[in-house]
C-alpha angles and dihedrals in degrees: 000000000000116000113257114255114244122214104250090212093063097092130144091254096052111144091246088065098047113122096190137036118217113209126344092097095151092052092048091049091049092054093046093050091048090055093043089054092063090230101092114172114237099229131043127184109208107193140174141105119322117276101016098115106277095132091042089057092046093052091044092055093043091052090048092052091050092048096043106023097166127076089229090054090048092054090066089067134073095195141022092255117137119189115247091235092059116109092235091053093050094047094047092045091052092045089240106113108125093210097053122076121186115205108202141128110305125231115259097214093179094059093030098237143087117276114255096240144011103273126215091251090058091053092045089060084079092066094065092037094056091043090069127080116254118244115263090005092286135128132308110212133193121195115197107201106208117353089195087078096058115111123216094270096046092045091054091047089054092046092058091058094045091050092056103024118192117241116283093008126140130194117201106190116192112201135172097193110023092178087073095051120098108282089224091057092047092050092056095050133076105237118230108181117194125207125221116268124252118258089254092051090048090054089048091054092048092050090049097054122110117282111279094024093102125023109178142119116256093256093052090045092053091045090053091049092051092050094045095072092228098316116123089188090056091044091057089056091050098051107103092002117142087206091059090045090052090050091049088053090050089054091051091058117088091197132023113218123183089257092051092048091052090049093052092045094050094087092064099075121119134026093276089065095063095100092048090048093055091046091053092047093049092050092045095051092046091051093047090050091052091048091049092052092048091049091048090060087056092049096250107089101111097094095050093043089053091047090051091053092045094049093046091050093048091049092053090049091048090053093047093049096035092236124178109285095211092056091045092054092044092052092046092052092048091049089051093049089053091053094047091055090050096048 
């Protein structure tokens, strides 16, 4: 009998199990005050870069609403914290609360993977869910995580519910790139944008994760936090990555010679290096973009902006034609060095 496929998202440090929230104090206070007012809007768009704590905030607010459903109850609190021993915390953490629905990509058990998008049938589950009465006369809550993975049909199915929300219903929509979400969905939500965390806050999140989530020396942990641009989720991907190490080596060099470029690119040989290659490329393009914006404010950003476009274009071509990754990285670094000299 084939081994059952386990959802790779179901880890000990999943956002639904998070006891604390690092950062985002203003956003937390805004949600709390909205609930305390007794006029809580039915749909919230929680946006920001991937991995900065949007889903953690969504689950935190959902748990608080389920634990303190009334405005009067909410006024007795100064944060959205719910004690781990509370029934609402336990049920949310175990994905068993009857009044909380999570709309996300389903597991494709047959092919032993996650589906590539949130299908319309997944979104339609909300119709039956909101048609039921909430326990103890409280809230019924749907978390969409993330809305970036909705397809056209599932987005429209969700829109119909948001347009005519059932009584005492709440939609918490997590989104990395809200500009790509249906305009009609965005217009019906209160937008709550979150900013990336500081490097110190990122380290704090990593240290506070469940045992086994992060295994790294202090130096490696801090390096990953610095490279992650305020995203603990991203930092976890970078710890132990050869791609992140190669990018850190690039940053340490004051000048990139052809020999140096070849040396940095050497780690990207073989199929097993694909993930490290994409991590390096993502970090490099992000860095070039930041440098180009900074140079533009000084009136000299054209060379770096052109280099960013050239490198991005060459990377897409390399992927399409399956070109050698080492040569692709070497060429990108030399193009960048040329732009840095000109800027």
